[in-house]
C-alpha positions in Angstrom: 80.4 33.4 115.2 77.2 35.4 113.9 75.7 31.9 112.9 76.8 30.5 116.2 75.0 33.3 118.2 72.2 33.5 115.9 71.5 29.9 116.5 72.1 30.2 120.2 69.5 32.9 120.2 66.7 31.1 118.5 67.3 28.0 120.6 66.7 30.5 123.7 63.8 32.2 122.3 62.4 28.5 121.9 62.9 27.5 125.2 61.6 30.8 127.0 58.3 30.4 124.6 58.0 26.6 125.0 58.2 27.2 129.0 55.7 30.2 128.9 53.4 28.1 126.7 53.5 25.2 129.0 53.1 27.1 132.0 49.7 28.9 131.1 46.6 27.5 131.9 43.8 27.2 129.2 41.8 30.2 130.0 45.4 32.0 129.9 45.8 31.3 126.3 42.5 32.2 125.5 43.2 35.5 127.0 46.5 36.2 125.2 44.8 35.4 122.0 41.6 37.9 122.1 44.2 40.5 123.4 46.4 39.9 120.3 43.4 39.7 117.9 42.4 43.2 119.5 45.6 44.7 120.0 46.8 44.0 116.0 43.2 44.7 115.3 41.1 47.8 115.1 42.9 50.8 115.8 45.8 52.0 113.9 47.8 52.4 116.3 50.0 55.3 116.8 52.5 53.1 118.9 53.7 50.1 116.9 55.6 47.0 118.7 59.1 47.3 120.0 61.2 48.1 116.9 58.1 48.2 114.8 57.8 51.1 112.2 54.6 52.3 110.3 53.6 54.1 107.5 50.1 56.0 107.4 48.3 58.5 105.0 45.5 60.7 106.0 43.2 63.0 103.7 40.6 65.0 104.4 39.2 68.7 104.0 41.9 70.1 106.3 44.9 67.8 105.3 46.8 65.6 102.9 49.7 63.8 104.8 52.2 61.1 104.6 53.3 60.1 108.3 56.1 57.3 109.0 57.0 56.7 112.6 59.0 54.1 114.6 58.9 52.8 117.8 62.2 52.0 120.1 59.4 50.8 122.4 55.8 49.8 123.1 55.6 52.9 124.9 56.3 55.5 122.5 57.0 56.3 118.8 58.9 59.1 117.3 58.4 59.6 113.5 58.1 62.4 110.5 55.0 64.0 108.9 55.2 65.7 105.5 51.8 67.4 105.4 49.7 69.5 102.9 47.5 72.0 104.8 44.2 72.2 102.7 42.9 75.1 104.4 45.7 77.4 105.0 47.3 76.2 101.4 50.5 75.7 102.7 53.2 72.7 102.7 55.2 71.9 105.8 56.6 69.0 108.1 55.8 67.8 111.7 58.7 65.8 113.9 56.3 63.9 115.9 56.5 62.3 119.1 53.6 60.3 120.8 53.4 58.3 124.2 51.1 55.7 125.3 49.8 57.2 129.0 47.9 54.0 130.1 46.6 51.0 128.9 44.1 48.5 130.4 43.5 44.9 129.4 41.1 42.7 130.4 40.0 39.3 129.4 37.8 40.7 126.5 38.6 44.4 126.0 41.6 46.9 125.7 41.8 50.7 126.6 44.1 52.8 125.4 45.0 56.7 126.1 47.9 58.3 124.1 49.7 62.3 124.2 50.7 63.3 120.8 52.9 66.1 120.1 54.6 67.5 116.8 57.4 70.5 116.1 56.6 72.3 112.8 59.6 72.9 109.9 58.4 76.5 110.3 59.9 76.8 113.6 59.5 75.9 117.1 56.6 78.5 117.8 54.4 76.2 115.3 53.6 72.7 117.0 50.8 70.8 118.2 49.7 68.8 121.2 46.9 66.5 122.2 45.4 63.3 123.4 43.3 60.5 121.9 42.1 57.4 123.2 39.8 54.0 122.4 38.1 51.6 124.5 37.5 48.1 122.3 36.3 44.5 122.3 36.0 42.3 119.5 32.6 43.6 118.5 32.2 47.3 119.8 34.5 50.3 119.7 34.7 53.6 120.9 37.3 56.5 120.5 38.0 60.5 120.7 40.8 62.8 120.1 41.6 66.3 121.0 44.2 68.0 119.3 45.2 72.0 119.9 47.5 73.4 116.8 49.7 76.6 117.2 50.3 78.8 114.0 51.4 82.2 113.1 48.3 82.8 111.4 45.6 81.3 113.9 45.4 78.4 116.6 42.7 76.2 116.4 41.1 73.2 118.2 40.3 69.6 116.4 38.3 67.2 117.9 36.3 63.9 117.1 34.4 61.2 118.7 33.6 57.7 117.2 31.3 54.6 118.0 31.5 51.5 116.1 30.5 47.8 115.8 31.7 44.6 113.6 28.9 43.1 111.6 31.0 39.4 112.2 33.4 38.5 114.4 37.0 37.2 112.5 39.4 35.4 113.9 43.3 36.9 114.0 44.7 37.3 110.4 41.0 37.5 108.7 39.5 39.9 106.8 38.1 42.5 109.4 35.1 44.9 109.0 34.0 47.7 111.2 30.9 50.1 110.5 31.7 53.3 112.4 30.0 56.5 113.3 32.2 59.6 113.4 32.0 63.2 114.7 34.2 65.8 114.5 34.8 69.5 114.5 37.4 72.0 114.4 37.4 75.8 115.7 38.0 77.6 112.2 35.0 76.1 111.0 33.5 75.5 114.4 30.3 73.1 112.8 30.0 69.6 113.5 30.0 66.8 110.8 28.4 63.6 111.7 29.0 60.4 109.2 29.5 57.1 108.7 33.0 55.5 108.3 33.7 51.8 106.8 37.1 50.4 108.2 38.6 47.1 106.8 42.0 45.7 108.0 43.8 42.4 107.7 47.1 41.4 108.7 49.3 44.6 108.8 47.2 46.6 106.3 44.2 48.8 107.3 42.1 51.3 105.4 39.0 53.4 106.5 37.2 55.8 104.2 34.1 58.2 105.3 32.3 60.3 103.4 30.3 64.2 104.2 29.2 66.8 102.1 31.0 69.1 104.4 34.3 67.5 105.0 34.4 65.5 101.6 36.2 62.2 101.5 37.9 60.9 105.2 40.3 58.6 104.2 43.2 56.8 106.0 45.5 54.2 104.7 48.1 52.3 107.0 50.7 49.7 106.6 52.9 48.3 109.6 56.1 46.4 109.3 
């Protein structure tokens, strides 16, 4: 019974894909390819495809963390982040929720706006919330993020802004490189740090790394499956 149902589903999916492919004009196929390359390309998406999972690690002067999230839908994700707070010398976790507020696709670009939030293992009175977004083509990228963290010790705001360019245009599945200028500030130190970041990705693996004397290494790794 299982084999029969599996074969039937595969055949149904094949017919559906074939039907869609046959009825898409050449320009439509080009548009879909470009958007697919963008969607699975530059940004470390806080939401995956429906049923997808992502593991991320972050490291900078403020924290070292390991974050896993699962996306029941392309509209939102839920996850857990285990965090070492370097500033307050503390260890805790967040239960996280991210929601896609808006997405705009054109023939050559994509725009995304996300809401993010998390509740700490320290209690319901310690949490964070914020928004972050990006706009990108296969050549250019701009992004930003705002995050308010509520803590018993002290509340603080973090913000960052990014602008980047791809030195070459690769096809889907190629090794991609981006050169990015990043500027960030938090209300604890209340000083801007601006520095270059290199971002590389291929398939489901992404890595970015930057350095500034104030913030030390700013590193991010991601694997999607």
